[in-house]
C-alpha positions in Angstrom: 0.0 -0.2 0.1 1.6 3.2 -0.9 0.7 6.7 0.7 -2.3 7.5 -2.0 -3.8 4.3 -1.0 -3.5 5.2 2.5 -5.0 8.6 1.6 -7.9 6.8 -0.2 -8.3 4.7 2.9 -8.9 7.2 5.6 -11.2 9.5 3.3 -9.6 10.3 0.1 -10.8 14.1 -0.7 -12.9 14.0 2.2 -14.5 16.4 5.1 -10.5 16.9 5.9 -9.2 18.2 3.3 -12.0 20.4 2.0 -12.0 22.3 5.1 -8.1 22.2 5.3 -8.1 23.5 1.4 -10.4 26.3 2.6 -8.2 27.5 5.7 -5.3 27.6 4.0 -6.4 29.0 0.8 -7.9 32.3 2.5 -5.0 33.6 3.3 -3.4 33.9 -0.1 -6.5 36.0 -0.8 -4.3 38.7 1.0 -0.9 37.7 -0.4 -1.7 39.1 -3.5 -2.8 42.5 -2.0 0.9 42.4 -0.7 2.7 41.4 -3.5 1.4 44.9 -5.4 0.2 46.5 -2.7 3.1 49.5 -3.7 1.0 49.8 -7.1 -1.2 52.2 -4.8 0.9 52.6 -1.3 3.7 54.2 -3.4 1.4 55.3 -6.5 3.2 58.1 -8.5 1.7 61.9 -8.9 2.1 65.3 -10.6 4.1 67.1 -8.2 5.9 70.5 -8.5 8.1 72.8 -6.0 6.6 74.6 -3.6 6.6 78.1 -4.7 8.5 80.9 -2.2 6.7 81.1 0.9 8.4 84.7 2.0 10.0 87.6 0.7 11.3 90.8 1.9 9.3 93.0 0.3 5.8 93.5 1.5 4.2 95.0 -1.3 5.4 91.8 -3.5 4.0 89.8 -0.3 0.6 91.5 -0.9 0.7 91.6 -4.5 1.1 87.3 -4.4 -1.9 87.2 -2.4 -4.6 88.9 -4.9 -3.0 86.5 -7.4 -5.0 82.9 -8.4 -3.0 79.8 -7.8 -2.4 79.5 -12.2 -1.0 83.0 -11.7 1.3 81.8 -8.8 2.7 78.9 -10.5 3.3 80.7 -13.4 5.7 83.3 -12.0 7.2 80.7 -9.8 7.3 76.9 -11.7 9.3 76.8 -14.6 7.6 74.8 -17.6 9.1 72.3 -20.1 9.1 71.4 -23.6 5.4 70.4 -23.1 4.6 73.3 -21.4 4.0 71.3 -18.1 5.0 72.5 -15.0 8.8 71.5 -14.5 9.1 69.2 -11.2 12.3 69.7 -9.9 13.3 73.3 -10.3 11.4 76.4 -9.7 12.7 80.2 -10.2 14.9 81.3 -7.5 13.0 85.0 -7.4 9.3 84.9 -9.3 9.0 86.3 -12.5 6.5 89.0 -12.4 7.0 89.8 -16.1 5.4 86.7 -16.7 2.2 87.9 -15.8 2.2 90.0 -19.1 -0.2 89.2 -22.0 1.5 86.9 -24.6 4.8 86.6 -22.1 6.4 83.3 -22.4 9.9 81.9 -21.7 11.0 81.4 -25.2 11.1 85.1 -25.8 13.5 85.8 -23.0 17.2 85.2 -21.9 17.6 82.0 -19.1 16.3 82.6 -16.2 18.1 81.3 -13.2 16.6 78.4 -11.2 17.0 76.4 -8.5 16.0 72.9 -6.6 13.0 72.3 -4.2 14.8 73.5 -1.5 11.1 74.1 0.3 9.9 70.4 -0.5 6.9 70.1 -3.0 3.0 69.9 -3.5 1.6 66.8 -4.9 -1.5 66.3 -6.8 -3.5 64.4 -4.4 -7.1 63.9 -6.5 -5.8 60.3 -7.5 -3.8 59.2 -4.2 -4.4 61.4 -1.0 -1.2 59.9 0.6 1.4 57.6 -0.4 5.3 57.0 0.6 5.8 59.2 -2.2 4.6 61.8 -0.4 5.0 60.8 3.0 9.1 61.0 2.3 9.3 62.8 -0.8 10.8 60.4 -2.8 10.6 62.5 -6.2 13.5 64.1 -8.3 16.7 63.1 -7.2 15.3 60.6 -4.9 12.6 58.8 -7.4 14.7 55.6 -7.4 13.9 55.0 -3.9 10.6 54.0 -4.6 12.3 51.4 -6.7 14.6 50.4 -4.2 11.5 49.9 -1.7 10.1 47.3 -4.3 13.3 45.5 -4.5 13.8 45.4 -1.0 10.7 43.7 -0.8 11.4 41.3 -3.3 14.8 40.5 -1.5 12.8 39.6 1.2 10.5 37.1 -0.6 14.0 35.8 -1.9 15.9 35.5 1.3 12.3 33.9 2.5 12.4 31.0 0.0 15.9 30.0 0.9 15.3 29.9 4.7 11.9 28.8 5.1 12.4 26.4 1.7 15.4 24.2 3.7 13.8 25.0 7.5 10.4 23.9 6.2 11.8 20.3 5.2 13.8 20.1 8.3 11.3 21.2 11.1 8.0 20.5 9.3 5.8 22.7 7.2 3.1 23.3 9.9 5.4 24.9 12.1 6.8 27.2 9.9 3.4 28.4 8.3 2.3 29.3 12.0 5.3 31.5 12.5 5.1 32.8 8.7 1.4 34.1 9.7 2.6 35.6 12.9 5.6 37.5 10.9 3.6 38.4 8.0 1.0 39.8 10.4 3.6 41.4 12.9 5.6 43.2 10.3 2.8 44.2 8.0 1.5 46.2 10.8 5.0 47.7 11.7 5.0 48.9 8.1 1.9 50.6 8.5 3.2 52.8 11.5 6.7 53.5 10.0 8.5 56.6 11.7 10.7 56.7 8.5 11.5 55.4 4.9 14.3 53.2 6.7 12.2 51.3 8.8 9.5 51.1 6.4 12.1 48.9 3.9 13.1 46.7 6.7 10.0 46.1 7.8 8.8 45.2 4.2 12.1 43.0 3.4 10.6 40.8 6.8 7.0 41.2 5.3 8.7 39.5 2.1 10.5 36.6 4.0 7.1 35.7 5.3 5.5 35.8 2.1 7.3 33.0 0.6 7.3 30.8 3.9 3.0 30.8 3.1 3.2 30.2 -0.1 5.8 27.7 -0.3 4.2 25.7 3.1 0.7 26.5 1.6 1.3 24.5 -1.8 3.1 21.6 0.2 0.4 21.0 2.5 -2.2 21.4 0.0 -0.4 18.9 -2.4 1.0 16.2 0.2 -2.8 16.1 1.8 -4.7 15.6 -1.5 -5.6 12.5 -3.8 -3.5 12.3 -6.8 -6.5 13.1 -9.2 -7.6 16.3 -7.1 -4.1 18.0 -7.4 -4.6 20.2 -10.1 -8.2 21.3 -9.1 -6.4 22.1 -5.4 -4.1 24.0 -7.2 -5.8 25.6 -9.5 -8.0 27.1 -6.3 -5.3 27.9 -4.6 -4.2 30.5 -7.7 -7.9 31.4 -8.1 -7.6 32.8 -4.5 -4.8 34.9 -5.5 -6.9 36.6 -8.2 -9.6 37.1 -5.8 -7.0 38.8 -3.8 -6.4 41.3 -6.9 -9.8 42.1 -7.2 -9.7 42.6 -3.0 -6.9 45.0 -3.3 -8.8 47.4 -6.4 -12.0 47.6 -3.9 -9.8 47.9 -0.7 -7.1 50.8 -2.4 -10.2 53.1 -3.8 -11.8 52.8 -0.3 -8.7 53.5 1.8 -6.6 55.7 -0.3 -4.4 57.1 2.8 -1.4 54.6 2.3 -1.0 53.3 6.3 -4.4 52.6 6.6 -4.7 50.5 3.4 -1.3 48.7 4.6 -2.8 48.1 8.1 -6.0 46.3 6.4 -4.1 43.8 4.2 -1.9 43.0 7.6 -4.4 42.8 10.6 -5.9 39.5 8.9 -3.0 37.2 9.2 -3.4 37.5 13.2 -6.6 35.7 12.8 -4.9 33.2 10.4 -1.9 32.9 13.0 -4.5 31.8 15.7 -6.2 29.3 13.5 -3.3 27.7 12.1 -2.7 25.8 15.2 -5.2 23.6 14.2 -3.6 22.5 10.7 -2.2 19.3 10.8 1.7 18.1 9.8 2.1 16.3 6.5 2.0 12.8 7.0 4.3 12.3 4.3 6.9 14.6 5.8 6.5 12.6 8.9 7.1 9.4 7.7 10.3 10.6 5.5 11.6 12.3 9.0 11.0 9.0 10.9 8.1 10.6 13.2 6.0 7.5 12.0 4.2 7.2 15.5 2.9 11.1 14.6 2.4 10.1 11.2 -0.4 7.4 12.3 -2.0 9.6 15.2 -2.0 12.4 12.6 -4.1 9.7 10.1 -6.2 8.6 12.5 -7.2 12.0 13.4 -8.0 12.7 9.4 -10.1 9.3 9.1 -12.2 10.4 12.0 -13.0 13.7 10.7 -13.7 12.4 7.2 -16.3 9.9 8.5 -13.7 6.7 8.6 -12.8 6.1 12.1 -13.2 2.6 11.7 -10.7 2.2 8.6 -8.7 4.6 10.7 -8.4 2.8 13.5 -7.1 -0.2 11.7 -3.8 1.7 10.9 -0.5 1.5 13.3 3.1 2.0 13.0 3.5 -2.3 12.1 1.3 -1.2 9.1 2.5 1.8 8.1 6.0 0.7 8.2 5.3 -2.4 6.2 3.7 -0.4 3.6 5.7 2.3 2.9 9.5 0.6 3.1 10.3 2.6 0.0 10.0 6.0 1.9 11.1 4.5 5.4 14.4 3.9 3.8 14.8 7.5 2.8 15.2 8.3 6.0 18.4 7.2 6.9 20.0 9.5 4.0 20.6 13.4 4.7 19.3 15.5 2.0 20.9 18.8 0.6 20.4 21.2 -1.7 23.1 19.4 -3.5 20.7 16.7 -4.0 19.1 19.1 -6.7 21.7 18.5 -8.9 23.5 15.3 -7.8 21.8 13.0 -10.0 20.7 13.6 -14.1 17.2 13.6 -13.7 16.8 15.3 -10.9 19.5 18.3 -12.0 17.7 18.1 -15.7 14.3 18.9 -13.9 16.0 21.8 -11.2 17.9 23.4 -14.2 14.7 23.6 -16.4 12.4 24.9 -13.6 15.1 27.6 -12.9 14.3 29.3 -16.5 10.3 28.7 -15.8 10.3 30.3 -12.5 12.6 33.1 -13.2 11.0 34.3 -16.4 7.6 33.7 -15.2 8.3 36.0 -12.3 10.2 38.1 -14.2 7.6 39.3 -17.3 4.8 38.9 -14.6 6.0 42.1 -12.3 7.3 43.8 -15.2 3.7 44.1 -16.4 1.6 43.7 -13.1 3.8 46.9 -11.4 3.9 48.9 -14.4 -0.3 49.7 -14.1 0.3 53.7 -14.3 1.9 53.2 -17.7 -1.3 52.4 -19.4 -3.1 55.6 -19.2 -6.1 54.1 -17.7 -7.6 54.4 -14.1 -5.2 52.6 -12.0 -8.2 50.8 -9.9 -9.7 49.7 -13.4 -6.8 48.2 -14.8 -6.2 46.7 -11.3 -9.3 44.8 -11.7 -9.2 44.2 -15.7 -5.4 42.1 -14.6 -7.3 40.8 -11.9 -10.2 39.4 -14.2 -8.0 38.2 -16.8 -6.5 35.4 -14.6 -10.0 33.8 -14.4 -10.6 32.5 -17.8 -6.8 32.5 -17.8 -6.6 29.4 -14.6 -9.8 28.2 -16.2 -8.5 27.4 -19.5 -4.9 25.9 -17.4 -6.8 23.9 -15.5 -8.8 22.1 -18.2 -5.2 21.5 -19.8 -3.5 20.6 -17.1 -6.3 17.7 -16.1 -6.8 16.6 -19.5 -4.0 17.2 -21.6 -1.2 17.4 -19.4 1.2 19.8 -17.0 4.0 19.9 -19.7 2.3 21.2 -22.4 0.3 24.0 -20.1 3.6 25.2 -18.9 5.3 25.0 -22.4 2.1 26.7 -24.4 1.4 29.5 -21.6 5.1 31.0 -21.7 5.6 31.0 -25.3 2.0 32.9 -26.4 3.0 35.3 -23.4 6.4 35.8 -24.8 4.5 36.1 -28.1 2.2 38.4 -26.8 4.6 40.7 -25.0 7.0 40.9 -28.5 3.9 41.8 -30.3 3.4 44.9 -28.7 6.8 46.2 -30.0 4.9 46.5 -33.1 2.1 48.4 -32.1 2.1 52.1 -32.5 2.2 53.8 -28.9 -1.1 55.7 -30.0 -3.0 52.9 -30.1 -3.0 52.3 -26.3 -6.0 50.3 -26.1 -4.3 47.5 -28.3 -1.3 47.7 -26.2 -3.2 47.2 -23.4 -5.2 44.5 -24.3 -1.8 42.5 -25.9 -0.6 43.4 -22.3 -3.4 41.8 -20.2 -3.4 38.5 -22.6 0.5 38.2 -22.1 -0.4 38.6 -17.9 -3.2 36.3 -18.1 -0.6 33.4 -20.0 1.9 34.5 -17.5 -1.2 33.8 -14.7 -1.6 30.5 -16.2 2.0 29.5 -16.3 1.9 30.3 -12.3 -0.9 28.2 -11.9 0.4 25.4 -13.5 4.3 25.7 -12.2 3.0 25.6 -8.5 1.8 22.6 -9.2 4.0 20.7 -11.6 7.2 21.9 -9.5 5.6 20.1 -6.4 5.0 17.0 -8.2 8.2 17.0 -9.9 10.1 17.2 -7.1 10.5 14.0 -4.5 8.9 14.4 -1.0 13.1 14.6 0.3 13.7 17.6 -1.1 10.5 19.0 -2.1 10.5 21.7 -0.1 14.1 22.7 -1.0 13.5 22.4 -4.7 10.5 24.5 -3.9 12.9 27.0 -2.6 14.9 27.0 -5.0 12.3 27.5 -7.4 11.3 30.7 -5.2 14.5 32.1 -5.4 14.9 32.0 -9.1 11.2 33.8 -9.4 12.1 36.5 -7.0 15.7 37.1 -8.8 12.9 37.6 -12.0 11.0 39.7 -10.1 14.0 42.1 -8.5 15.7 41.9 -12.2 12.1 43.4 -13.8 12.4 47.2 -12.5 16.0 47.1 -13.5 15.1 46.3 -17.4 12.7 48.9 -17.5 15.4 51.3 -17.1 17.0 50.3 -20.4 14.1 52.1 -22.4 16.2 55.0 -22.1 18.5 53.5 -24.9 16.6 51.8 -26.8 12.5 52.2 -25.9 11.7 48.6 -27.4 14.5 46.9 -25.8 12.3 46.4 -22.4 9.7 44.6 -24.4 12.3 42.2 -26.3 13.5 40.8 -22.9 10.2 40.9 -21.2 9.2 38.2 -24.7 12.3 36.3 -25.2 12.7 35.2 -21.7 9.4 33.1 -21.8 9.6 31.9 -24.9 13.1 30.6 -24.2 11.7 29.0 -20.9 8.6 27.5 -22.6 11.1 25.4 -25.0 12.9 24.3 -21.7 9.5 23.3 -20.2 9.4 21.1 -22.8 12.2 18.5 -21.4 10.0 18.0 -17.8 9.0 15.0 -17.5 5.4 14.5 -17.6 3.5 14.3 -14.1 -0.2 13.5 -14.6 -2.4 11.3 -13.1 1.4 10.4 -11.7 1.6 9.3 -7.3 4.1 11.6 -6.0 7.4 10.6 -5.7 9.0 10.0 -2.5 12.5 9.4 -3.0 15.3 10.8 -5.8 15.8 6.9 -6.4 12.3 6.8 -7.6 12.8 10.1 -10.0 15.3 8.6 -11.7 13.6 5.2 -11.7 10.7 6.6 -13.1 12.7 8.7 -16.1 14.5 5.3 -16.9 11.2 3.1 -17.2 9.9 5.9 -19.6 13.0 5.6 -21.7 13.0 2.3 -21.9 8.9 2.5 -22.8 9.7 5.0 -25.6 11.9 3.2 -27.0 9.9 -0.4 -26.9 7.4 2.0 -28.7 9.5 3.4 -31.4 10.6 -0.1 -32.1 6.7 -1.3 -32.2 5.8 1.2 -34.8 9.3 1.4 -36.8 8.6 -0.2 -40.3 9.8 -4.0 -40.0 13.0 -4.2 -42.2 12.9 -7.1 -44.7 14.9 -10.2 -44.4 17.6 -10.0 -47.2 17.6 -13.7 -47.7 14.2 -13.8 -48.4 14.0 -11.3 -50.7 17.3 -12.5 -52.6 14.9 -16.0 -52.7 11.9 -14.0 -54.1 13.9 -12.8 -56.7 15.5 -16.0 -58.2 11.9 -17.3 -58.3 
């Protein structure tokens, strides 16, 4: 009896699994909010220098008080070549002559200007309060906004490395409970940050918790779910992330103050932390790590919740050991990150998944974190970007279930890359068409994410599953950190970012075709099982080629026929 058969014995996809998946996926709703939160908490707005607030000439002060706000700006702030107010310079002294009819800067000599030494005035029509306004992240400091997002993504990267290995050593449940608490406390602390430096530190720690939640949620869902239901459960996880994007648009519209928005998306994790103590540790992990007594106890608990108490009572440690010899034997071995590259098949899997995860995240965040460049209301485009995930993930779950993981993964990436590259040839004035192409590409990348979470968990054996997920998450975060940097290349060649964003998924889509198919295949428990399956598959393919190959005529019989 294998572990999937044990799961069926204690209820299969019963009441316990349904409740477990629901409780694990509710926190995922808020993860989407944290991932792209800075689209709203760090939203860019029009700004200009503060006008001169003091002057020694009393008569000029009285004159200025009688001017309209438009005239005050005209005499205080220069305009650029597009006749828009300069964002980072102001006149050293008010230029009263500009109030004369038909007076423009073009028919005068150069007027001396200075930086915004008294601060900035922001357009608060869309965002009344953001970290940009709070800490003046504009002009010479505009890069700090991108740095804040990169620091958050660096936290997600470090979290993948740290929590991936720790959960394989200490268990999925314990790490998930800790990550809920860390997300709640650090997210809340971000809302009360007294300085930009403190904000970045708290966001880094929030990013670490994000990774821990994603990794352990996926693993617990997969390891307690029967083989035939894994694709559906994995897609449900993806849809919760999609719904989270809708929630973010609504919450950001209702709570335009960045501190209140940050607080609102963080406080629910205190509730998740409290109910997560009810969670059951992965029985697969318990068996693999030699904790058979606890594994039997957890299986009996699951059987009782699923209404299979009698079946659960039949389980004991002797039955577990006799039917899971292969899994128990792996306890003798110590596994490290080196196991991801030690054997040929697992090495190929790791290499291909690194390409897939990097490119999916790289292109996804290249699109998702650039909403304000679509010239569409930011709340509307957030809804559209969330809505496209619904049909995209529906199509992906159908192809994952009925065609296979490998086809879905490769097709989603290649289509995403082609749609991004197509935007190179769409004129800038056709903004609607450009937005449609970007939304389609984002949908394909969402389908890719939906597939790769399931695919990765099924490809790696239990003994190194979390380590493999940690490596994959690391590559994804490197992609998300790199994405904003690529946008800067548009200064040298406007289409270069799109070329890179489009080429990366296509290359990764080709790499995905070298991964083994896992549709309707039980989860592997050991590295040896992965290698053996690949060898058996090669032998079966060779036998099939032999059977399908046309029979070669016997030379002796041909000679006899010619003589006749």
